[in-house]
Each structure stands twice: as C-alpha cells, then as structure tokens.
N, C-alpha and C positions, 0 to 999 in steps of 0.2 A: 575505682579511682587509684591514682598513683599515691602511695602512702609512704611517708618517711618515718621509720620507727624511732629515729632520734628526735626529730621535731614533734613526733606523735601528731602529725597533721597531714591532711591531704595537700598535695602540691600540684601545680599546673604542669601539664605535659611539656610546656615551654621551659619549665625549670628543670627538666630531666635531660641529662646529657648521656647518650649511649656511647660507650667505647668498646672496641674489640679487645677481648681478654682471652687468655688461655683457660679452657674448661674441659669438661668431659661429656660424653654421650653414653648414658647408661642404657643397656638393653635388658629389659625386665620381662619375665614370662608371666602372663596372666592366664591361668587355667580356665578353659571353657567349662561351665557348669554342666554336669551330666554327660561328659565326653572325655575322651583321652586327648583331645586336641587342646591347643593353647595358642594364644596370640603373643607375639613378642613386641613390646612397646619400646620405642626409643624416646628418651627424655633427658633434658639437661638439668631437671630439678626433681630428683626422685623423692624428696621429702614431701612434695605436694600430692603424691599419690594417696596420702591420708585423706584428701578431700576430693578424690576422683568420683564422678557420678556417671561416667560413661567411658567406653572405649570406641574410637572412631576410625573408620576406613573410608576410602573413596568408593562411591557407589559403582564405579566401573572397574574396580580392581578385581580381576577374576580370581585372584588368590583367596579372596575373603568374602565374596558375595554370598556364599552358602552359610556364612556365620552371622550375617546381618539379622538382627532380631533376637539372637541368642543372648545369654548372659555369661559374664565372667565373674569369677570370685577374686576380689582384690586381695593381693598378698598383704600380710600383716593385719589388716582390719577384718578381713573375711567378709566384707560387705559385697552383695551381688549388685552389679551394674550392667546395663544393656550394651550391646554392640550396635552402634548406629552408623549410618552412612551419610557423609556430607562432602560436597565438592571442595571444601576448604582444604582437605588433606592433600599433601603432595605425595603422590605415589612413589616418586623416586627418592624421597628423603628417608634415611634410616630404613626401617622395615616396612614403611607404608602404613603403619598403625600408630596412632597417637592417643594418649590419654586425655581426658577432658576434665579440667578442674575449673569450673565456671567462676568460682569465688576468688581465684588467684591468678587469672590470666585474662587480658583484655579480649583476645580473640576467642578463647574458650567461653567467655561470658556471652559473646554474640551467638556462639553455637548453642549454649544453654538456653538462650531465649528462643532460638529457632525450634529447638526440640523439647522445650518445656522440661528441662532437666532440673533436678534438685541442686541447690547451691549451698555448699557447706563451707563455712569459714573455719579454717583449722588453726589460724594464728590469732594471738591477742594483738593489741595495738602496738606493743613493743616487739612484735615478730617472734614470740615464743609460742610453742605448741599449746593449744588450749587444754586445760585440765578437766573440762566438763563434758568432753565427748567420750561416751562410753565405749565405742568400738576402737579407740586408740589405746594401745597398751600403756600400762602405768609408767613403764620405764621411759617412754617417750614424752610424756606430758610435762610441760613446763620447760622443755629444752629450747634453747635458741634455735632458730631455723637452720643455721649452718651446722650446729652440733647435731641436731636431729637428722640432717642429711647423712652424716657419717654413720649414725646409729641405724638408720633405715637401710643403708647400703650393706652394713654388717649383717643385719637380720636377713636380708634377701640372700646374701651369700651363704649364710648358715642354712637357710631353707632350700638352697639349690635353685633359686629362682632368678639369680643374676646371671644372665647369659654371657655378656661381655661388657667391657668398658673401653671406649675409644677416646683418644684425645680429640678435642674439638674446639675450634675458634667460635666464640659467640659474642654477641653484642650485649653488654651488661649495662642496664639503665641505672644511673646514679643521680642523686639530687645535686644540683649545681651548688647549693649552699653548704651542705654537710658532707658531700662525698659518699653518703650512705647508699647502699644498694636499695633501690625502690622495690616495694612489695605491693603488687596490685591487690586491693582489698575491697570488699563490699562494705560500704559505710553509708550512713544517712547524710546527705549533703544537700545544699541549696543550689539551684541552677537558674540561669537566665536562658530562656528559649531564644535561640539565635535566628532560626528560620521560620518561626511561626508568625503569620501575618497579624498585624495589629488591627483591632476593630476600628480604630479611628482613622488610620491611614491606608489600610489594606496592604501595607508592606511590612516585611520583617525588619528587625533591627539591622541585620546584615545587609539586606537589599538597600536600605536607606544610606548606609555607609558606602556601599559600592557605587551608588549613583552620585554621591557627593564628589567622588574623585573622577568618575567618568564624565561628569558635566563640566569639570574644570573649576568647580567652586573651591576645591582643595587641590593644590598643585604640589607635586613632589619635585625637589631639586636635590640630586639629578633625577631626571624623569624615569630612568630605568627601574627605580625602586617601586614604581606603580605596579610593575609585573609581579614583584614579590608580594605586595599588598593584596592584589587581586587574587593571586594563587591561594593565599591563605583564606581570604574572605569568602571565596567561592567554594571552599571545602571545609568551612567552619562547622564545628559541633557545638552543642549546647555548652554554656560556660558555667563551670562550677565556681561559685562565688563565696563559698564558706570555707573557713580555715579553723583548725583547732589550736589556736594560738592565744596567748594572753594579751597581745597588743592588737590594736585595730578597732574599727567601729563595730560594736556588737550588733548581731543580727536583730532586726526589729520584729521579733516574733515571740509570742507568749503561749505557753501550753497550760491546759487545764489538767486536773488530776487524772483524768481518763484519756489523755491524749488529744483533747480538743485543741485546736490551733487558731490563734488570732494574730494576724499581722497588722501592725499599726505604727504610726509615727511615734507614739509615746505609750507608757503603761496606762495612762488615763484613757487614751483612745482605745487601747486594747480592752480595758475593762468595760467601756461603753459597748463595744462590739459583743463582748461575752454576755453582758446583761441583755442585750437585744436578742441574743441567741438562746436565752433562758439559762445560762450558766452563771452560778453565783459563788463557785468555789475559789480556791487559791489559784493564782497565776504564777508561773515560773518562766523567766525569760530564757530563751535559747542561749547557751554559753558560747556558741561559735561566734567568730568575728568575720567581717567581710574581707575578701581577698584585697590585698593592698592595691592591686591594679584596678579593682572596682571602685574603691574610694578615689584613687587618682583619676579615674575616667570622668569623675563628676567635677573636677577642679575648674574647668573652663567656665562653668556657669554657677556652680554651688558657691564659689567665692564672690560672686557678684550679686548676692541677695536672692537668687532663685529659691523658691518658686514665685516670690513677689516680683512685680514689675518694677525695676529700678533704673535710675539714670546710668548706673555703672554698666548694666547690660547693653544699653543703647550705645554707650561709648566704646566698650571693650569686647563686645561679642558680635562678630568674630574678631579675634586679635589678628595681627598682621602675619607673624611668622613664629613657628615652633622650631627650635634648634635641638636636635637630638641625634643619637647614634642609631645606626641601622639595627643594632641588636635588640632594640625595644620597639620596633615598628608594630609587632604583634601585641606585646605587653601593654603598651601605652598609647601609641599614636592611633591605631585602629580602634581601640576601646574609647578614646576620647571622641573620635568622630562618630562612633556608633551611639554613644550615650547622649552627646550633645544634640545630635540630629534627632534622636528619638524624643527627648524631653523638651527641647526648645524649638525644633524645626529649623535651626540654623546650624552652620558648621562652626567648629570651635576656633579655626584659624584659616587663613587663606593660603599660606605657603608652609611647607614642611621641608626645612633644610636638613638633609641627612649627611652627617659627617662620619668619618671613619672612626675606628677605635685606636687608642694609643696602646700598642703592644710593647713588650720589652724588646731588648736588642736582638733576641733570638726569635722573635715573632710569636711569642706566647702571650696570652691574655694576662694582664697584670692582676694579681690578687694578693691581698695581705696574708690570706691563709696559705698561699703557696710560697710566700717569701720572696717574690720577685717584683713587688710594687715599689714605685719611686714616689716618695712623698714630695709634692711640689715645694713645700716649705724647706726641705733639705736641699733642693736645687737652688732655691732663692738664697738661703742663708748659709748653705754649706753644712757638712756634718763630718766628724772624724770617723775613721774606720771602726774603732771599738763601739761607739754609740750606734753606728749603722748596723753592725753585726747583731747587737742586742735587739734592735728594732725589727730586723728581718727574720730573726729566729724565734720571736715571741708570738704566741697565738697561732701557730701553724696548724692546719687541718690534720696533718700527719706529723706529729712531733719527731718521729724517727727520721724524717728527712732533714732535720736541722744541720747535721754535718755537711750534707750535700749543698744546702743553701749557703752555709758559711763559706764553703770552698768556692762556690760560684761568685759570691759577693767579693771575696778577697781577690779573685782573678779579675773581675770587672772594675773594682774600685780599690786598688791596692793602697791608695793613700786617702781613702774616703772620697767625699764629693766636694769639690770647691764651690764657693759661693758665686753664682752667676747673676743674681739679681732678678727681681720680678719682671722687669721690662725685657731682659734678654730671653727669659723663659717664655714670656707671652709672644714675643717676636718669633721664637722658634716654632711654637705651635701654629701660629698664623701661617708661617712659610710652609709648613708641612700639611696644611689643611686642604689637600686635594679632594675634590668632591667624592664623597662616599667611599673612599679607600682607606683602609687601615694603614697605620704607619708603625714601623719598628723604631722605637724611640731610642736613640743613642744620645746620652747626656753630653757627649762631646760636641754635638751640633750647637749646643747653647754657647759654646766658647766663641764661635764666629759672630754670633749676635751680641754677645757681651763686648766683643771688640768693636762692633758697629756702634754701640752706645758710647763707648770710650771715644771713638772717632768723632761722633756727633758733638760730644762734650768739648773736645779739643778744638773742633772747627768753630764752635760757638765762642770759645775764648779768643780765638784769632780774630773773628769778626768783630767782637766787642772791643778788642784791643785797638782795632783800626777805625771803629765807627763811634764808640761811646765818647761823647764830648766833642765830636767832630761834625763838620757840615756834611750831612748825608742827603742834601738836596730835597728837604721836606717842605721848603717854603712854597707858597702858592706861586705859580708861574704860568704864563701862556704856553699853549702847546707848541707854538712855533719856536720857542727858545730851547727846545730839546734838539740841538743841532750843533755842528762844529762851531766853536766860539761862543755858543749860547750858554744858558744857565746849566744845562746838563748835556754833556757830549758822550753819548753811549757808544762804546766800542762794539765791533762785531761780536766779541766774546760776551759782552753784557747782553746784547740782543739774543745771542745764541742760548745762553743759560735760561733766559726768560722763555724762549721758545720751548726748550726742553721741559721747563716747568709746566707749560700748558699741556704738553704731551703726557707727562706723568699724572697730572690732575685728571685728564680724560681717561687714562688707563685705570686709575684708582676708582673713578666713578663707575666704569664698566665692570671692574672686578667686584665691587659691592653689589651692583645690580644683578650680577650673575652668581652671587654667593661664592665667588672665587677668591677667598681670603689669601690663598697662596699667591695669586697674581697680584693682589694689592701689596702684599709684603715684598714680593720680588721687585715690583716696579719702583717702590719707594727706595728699597735698598740699593738698587742699581743706580738710581738717580743721585742719591745722596753720596754714595761711596765713589762711584766711577766718574760721574759728571761734575757734581758740585765740588766735592773735596779734592779728588785727584787731578782734575783739570782746571775748573774755574778758580778755585782758591789760589792755585799756583799762578795762573794768569793775572789774577787780581793783585797779587803781591807786586808784580812788575808794573802794572798800570798805576798803582798808588805811588810807586817809587819814581817813575819817570814821566807820568802823565801831567798834562796841564791841569790847573785847578778845576776846570769844568769836567775834565775827564776823571780826575780823582773823585770829585763829588758824585759823578754818575756811577763810578765803580762802588763807592760806599753805599750809595742808594740801592744798587742791585744786590750787593752782598747782604745787607740787613733785611731787605724786603723779601728776597728769596728764602733766606733762613727762617724768617717769621712764618712764611707760608708753609714751609716744610714742617715746622713744629706743629702747626694746626693739622696738616695733612697726616702726620705720623701719630697724632695723639691717640686715636683708637687702638693703635697697635702697641705703642709704648707710652702709656699714660703718665707714668711718674716722672721720667726724665724730661718729657716735653712740657709737663705742667710747670716744673721748676724753671726750666730754661726760658719758657715763654714769658714768665713774669719779668724777666730782665730784658729780653730781646724786644718784646712788643713796644715798650715805651720808646726805645731807641729808634724803632721802625715807624713810630707815629701811629701805631695801631692798637693801643691799649684803651679800648672803648668799653670793655666789660671787665669783670673782676677776675675771671680765669679763662683758660684756654678752652675748657669744655663748653663755655657759654658763647665763645666766639663763633662767627660764621665759618662753616666748613668750606674750604677752597673749591671753586668751580673753574673749569677750564675756559679760557678765552681764545679760541682758535685764531681769531683775527690778529693776535699778537705774535703768531709764529712768523718768523722772518727767514725766508728761504735763502736769501743772500748771505745772512749771517751764519746760517747752518753750513753753507758751502764753504765759507771762509774758514770756519773752525775745523771742518772736515779736512781741508787742505793742510791746515796747520798741524793737525794730528798726524797726517801722513808724513809730513816733513820731519816732525819730532821722532816718529817711529823709525824713519829711515836713518836719522842721525844716531839714534840709540842702537840700531842694528850695526851701523858702521863702527861704533865704539866697541860693541861686543866682538865684532869680527877682528878688530885690531888689538883686542885684549887690553883696552884702557880701563884703569880703575875709576870708580866714581869721583875720586878726588882730582883726577887729571883733567885740566881744562885746556883745550886746544882750539885753534881757529877752524871755522867752517868755510870752505871755498865753494862758491855757487856760481852757476852759469844758467841764464834763462829765468823767466818769470821774475824779473828784477823788481817790478813795482810791488808785487805781493811780498817778496822776501824782505825788501827794505821796510815795509810796513810792519811785518811780523818779527823783524830781527830781534827786538828786545825780549819778546816772549820766547822766541826760538832759542836764543842764547841762554836764557835761564832754564828752560825745560830740558834742553839737551846738554846742559853743563858745558857750554862753549866759552872760550875766552873772548871771541869776537865772531862776527859774521861778515865775511868779505864777499861783496857782489862784484863779480868779474864780468865785464861786458864783452871782451874779446875772446873768441874761441881758442886761438893759438896760445894766448897767455894762460888760459885755463888748462889747456893740454900740457903745457910745459910745467905749470905749478903742481899738477896732479900726476906727473909722469910716474912717480914711485908709489902712489897711493891708490887704493881701490875707489872706484867711482860708482855711484849708484844713480840711476835715473828715476826721478820721482815726478810724475806728471810732466810739466813743461820744463822742469829744472833738473840740472845735474849737480850732484853734491859729492864732496870729498872732504875728509879731515886732513888738515896739514899736520903731519907728525914726523918728527925727525926719527929715522929708523937706522938700525945697524943692517946694512945691505946684506952682508954675509949671513948674519943670523936669520934675517927674514927669508933669504933664498932657501936656507936649510929648512926652516919651518914650513915653507910652502912646498918644498920637495917632499917632505915626509907626509904632509897632508894629501898631496897629489897621489903618492904611492898608496896610501891607505884607501883613498876613494877609488883608485883603479882596481884594488882588490875587491872592494865591495861591489863594484860594477860587474866584475868577472863572476862573482858568486851569484848575483842577481840574474845575470844573463844565462848562467848555467841552469838555474832553476826554471826560468821561463823557456829555455830551450829544451827542457825535458817534457816530452809530450804526456808522460804519465802524470807529472805534477799538475800540468795545466788542465788535464782532463778530470783528475780525481779531486784536486783541492777545491774547497768552497770558492765560489766566484769572488767573494769579498777578499779572501786571502790572495788570490791571483791578482786582483785589482790593486791591492796594497803593495804587492811586490813590484808591479809595473810602475806604480807611483814612486816607490823608493828608487828604482832605476832611473826614472826621469829626474828626480831631485839630485841624485848623486852626479848624474851627467851634467846638469846645469851648474852645480857647484864646481865640478872639475873644470869645466870650460872657463869659468870666472877666475879660478886660481891659476890656470895655465896662462890666461891673459895677464894676470898680475905678475907672474914669474917672467914672462917675456919682456915686460916693461922694465923689470929689474936687471935684465941681462946687459 
C-alpha cells in the first residue's frame, strides 16, 4: 500500500501525485557468495537494501545467466539472498541487475509473490528504520529513511562497495494532501473485491458499473469522459477501503483475543456471531475507519433509508443529474455507480455533468496550502492587501515558500481585491463553464459582469421611471385593437425586441438542455447589453417622446414586459439582483402572481411571435446608424456636434425612421432629398456613403484649404503603405515562406488601403 508517514495512514493511489525530481542512481557491488565475482546493482533508494530478499536479472541476459540460482551476500546486513531471473528486468537500464525489496516497492512485491520471496518490512509507520531487526547495524536503527540513506551510502563507500553515483531524473510519488514522499509498505488493510463475480448476479461490482454506462442508463456530459471512465474501470484493482485516521466511519469488524474475526453491523450482532462460533471472550473493534470515498459512494441510497424500502427511494433513486469535476470521476462518480448498482440494482443518477476545474491565473490548481487560492467571499465582499497577504501565507504546506507567495500576491493584487458582488462572480463562472474544460481564473473577468449588473440596475431605473404610474397597456382589449390607431400600436422596434426575446429564450432552453451554462450566460448577456439596453432603450426614448398615445402605450408595454421576462430568465445566473428588481418590476408589468421570482414560471420561447418584417426594419436602421457614425468618425466630429444628415433614396423608410435615426446618430435633422442633382450639389464637398438603397452625407461647413491639406497628407500616407505592401507581396521569398494567413492578411491590408485611397482621392477631386 501507499503509506503516508505524516498521516500515518494508507492512501489511495489516486491521491498520489508523481513529479519528476532531481535524484541519483547509486551503483552498488553485491559479492557472489563463494566466488570472486560480484553483481553491480543500480538503485535510486540505497536505504531499502536493508530489506532486500533477492537480486534479479533478465533470464535472457547472457552476462548473468551463469549466476542465476547463486547467492549474494548483502552489504551492511551480511544476509544471503538468491539471484533470480525475471522478465520484469530491463536489460538496458543501469547495469541490468536490480535489487528486490518486496515490502517496499509495488513492482518488487509482485516479483516477491511470483518467486515466493521473504518480505521484510524495514521501516516503522513513521518511516524510520526499525530497531527490532537484528541484522541491521545499531547505528542505523531508528534513523529517518532519508537520514538512513546518507548513512548507508557512507558505509558502502567505506567498505569499497559503492561503484559510482550518477545524477538521475526520477518520478517521486507524493501525497496530494501532505506533499510527503510516499513509502510503499506492507500493512494489514481491508479491501473490496472489484472483479470477483457476485453469487447473486454473476457479475463483479466493476462489470455492473461498466454496463450501467454502456447501456445508457448513466450518461456523461460531455460524452468523451466515458472513455476516461471505461479506461479506469476496465483496469481496476481491488479497492483498499481502510484508513488509519481518527475521522470517518469505523470499520464494522471485531476481533477476539486470539485473532478471531467477526464482521457485523453492530457489536451486539458481532457478539451473537461470536457466540454461535463458540467464542465467549472479549471483543475489540478494529480501529481503522472507512475510506472517505467508500462512505461517499453510499450516499445516493444510504441517505434514503436503505436497506429499508422507503418512499424516498422511489422518488429520488435514481436522481436526475450529478454535477462534479473531472478530477473525481474515479474517486466518487465511479464508486457511487458501483456501490448503488451493487446494493440496489439501480443507478444513482441519470446524467453526470462534468465541469472543468477553476485554476489560478497561471493555470495551476488552487490550493490553500500552496497560497494561490481565491476565497469566493473575498471576491464578493473585497479584501485589502494586508489581510489578503496574511490569509495566503497562513497554513502553507511549505512555510518556506511564504516570501514567494507574498511577492506573487502583491504583483497580482497590488491594491487587494475589489468587491464584485455575488451575482457578478456567479455570472463569471457561468460564462466560463465550457464543458469539461478547466479555466484559468482571472478576477478581472468579474469586473465586466459587475458592469453588467450595474447596467441592468440602471436600465430598470429608466424603465420604471417611464412606466411606473403610467399607462402600460395592461387593460383587457381585443386582439384586433393592436394596430395603428388602436389601443396598442407596436412599432417595428417593439416587435423586433419581442422577436429577439423569443430567440434568446430558445437559446437559453437549448443551453440548459445541453448543460452549456456558458452559452446560457452569453446569450442573456448579449441580449440584455447589446439589443435591449444599447438599441431598444434608446429607440424607446424617442418613441415615448414623439409617439402618439397608442404608440407610447405600446412602447411602455414592451419595455416593462421584456424587462420582467429578462429578470426571470436571468434569475438562475444572478439570483440576488433579479430577485430584488423583480419585486418592483413584476407589479408594474402586471405579472406579480407569486411571492418571488424563484416561484414564477420560467420563460419559454414562442417562435410564432418572431416578426421577420420587424427584424428587417431594425437591421436596416442599424446599418444606417452605423453608416452615420462612420461618417462622423471620418469627418472628425465630436459627440457633442450635431449636424444635418442629407439622404437620397429609400425615402419612405428614412422618413419613418428619421426620429430614431436623428437621436441615435446625434443629428440635428434628417433631410430627405428627392432630386439627384440637388443631392449632388449639396454634398459636393462632403464624403458620401452608399447604404442599401440610400446615399448619405453629413452637411458640415468645412475649411476647404485645411481639408485639402488633411486629405493630401492622408493620401500620401496611404500611398506609402500601399508601396510597402506591394513590395512585400512582390517578394517571391516572402510569399513562398510566410504562413498563408500572414500573406492573406497582407493582401487584405493592400485591398483596404487601396479602397480608402480611392475614396479620399474622390473627395479631394470634389474639393478642387
């Protein structure tokens, strides 16, 4: 078993992390008894030679076949051990001769079983050399294993038996919890047979768990983790379930004075078994406790009244979904499936949603003992740097790393951690929850989602300011009155945002169904920020200001109803802000039918409400606004400057959209010109952009001389850029050797420069 000398307990191989470290390879001479010959053994752990019970060579290694069956005398102890042959030996590694210490090496243990070797444990449970082994010199007894290593090497050197020492990279197994080097030990432990067939089912525990996944009774999301599960399950070994710890469920086994063993559910039941077996002496309970993961494996059914038949088992076994990280598929998921299937015949859950791990900004696993963990409370409430430094440098596994931890913390958080709030943190993690992939967590990601929460709050204030106490069109009315001049006159923008709401509701439903929380978060974020706040609220301001009463009523109706739906839609991601805002918004929207948002019905998409004509109308509006903003940028206008927009073509649409276009593009007015000659004369000195069926220009009084000079300089600059780009692309070596993406990018730059140059030259010619 893997033994941790600090915990003084067996640990699972899954809790052992092997890391490559610098070490040495010692070459030690073992004399052949009754001969002048010797064997040189290569080992990375010379101290374990005190427990050697054989020396091993490959059966086909011609260098040593004549020595197989002879005996060597162990240095230091003087004990005689045989030379054996086993195909496990790598002839090319070291000298091709290895020592066999069955009690302190997993592979040697298997060799010991194959060759019936003696197994000598040389260490105590705290990894010190035993004091009760007579062939170990007195000066080595009681020494720590690493201190003993140095003493053994010194003794070998003194005796002339140390041939050489080489530097060597080796994998060192350490306990994930303590960081202590693991010592393989022979100890008495309790095991569960994984591959032994059950008399009742004819299948092993492992086989039942494998079939539960193969049949689809248990499904993994994402599905690729099934391969990981199967790879482990099909190569599983018997499970050591005992631990030498003071916490946990105590092993239900009692011993008699002469080693008699009675396993039962209680001491009374054990006594009854002992009496039936004719034993009447004292009983002592095993001090070991069950492996934590064994106890955890029983949770799906032991918490529901098992082994009794209960209504809770009928209701909740199997449960719907288990949410967990990929790092405990072996520890927990597989074991719950194994144990539940074995004891109840059912699976513990139908779906296993595997999420990634949250790593630090450098991609390392967060650990309080390593000083790189982020406490969620600190991200929610904020923490000053001095308090953060104390928190991160306390309880380190290696206290000597405290200065390094302090320095790294000061670099990453020079002013401590600001308060982001619970909703922003929750939104951040939802947005990063890509299936099964670990994420490097940067606290700065929270800032964007805190800004989102602030934007939602401010948007709600605006909506309430315009809707609270106002007519929001909530009265009962016939469907036919939702038309121009009727009770509610919905604009194309009103119908468009309703269409967008149906799409985001469908996207959210699909995201939840596929366990893609990142898609859920992204879909809601983009709808609220980009469509509802950045576009619809700005359009709604205009409609409320200039619209007829029925249009204002329809806009208020749309504003408050969409917002109320958004709060319900967003509630699983940001529960606190949505719960508070919904209490105020829902009554205004006429939807306060339950006490809180958590009890309200979750939004469902209504695809029939998607209005393609309204979508097209707003898409055209966005294009026109984008063109106007591009013109403003091209002409260097500040946001405060409001100038007229001159238009030609698509007159009906532009006239309808003029109030919104004027507000969103920061225009003083929108002039629709019907005559092409008039438009050409009015825009003779201004850049003109073609957008769909319309031509647009901003009417700006300009200094002709200054504008000519500006355009001339820009034309000269662009001509230089074009010359450089043409030079690169004309170089056959560049085109042949550069990555295709780089060449394509250079060609695109040349095309963009050429198009801009042509446009500026046209502007300059019109100014001549």
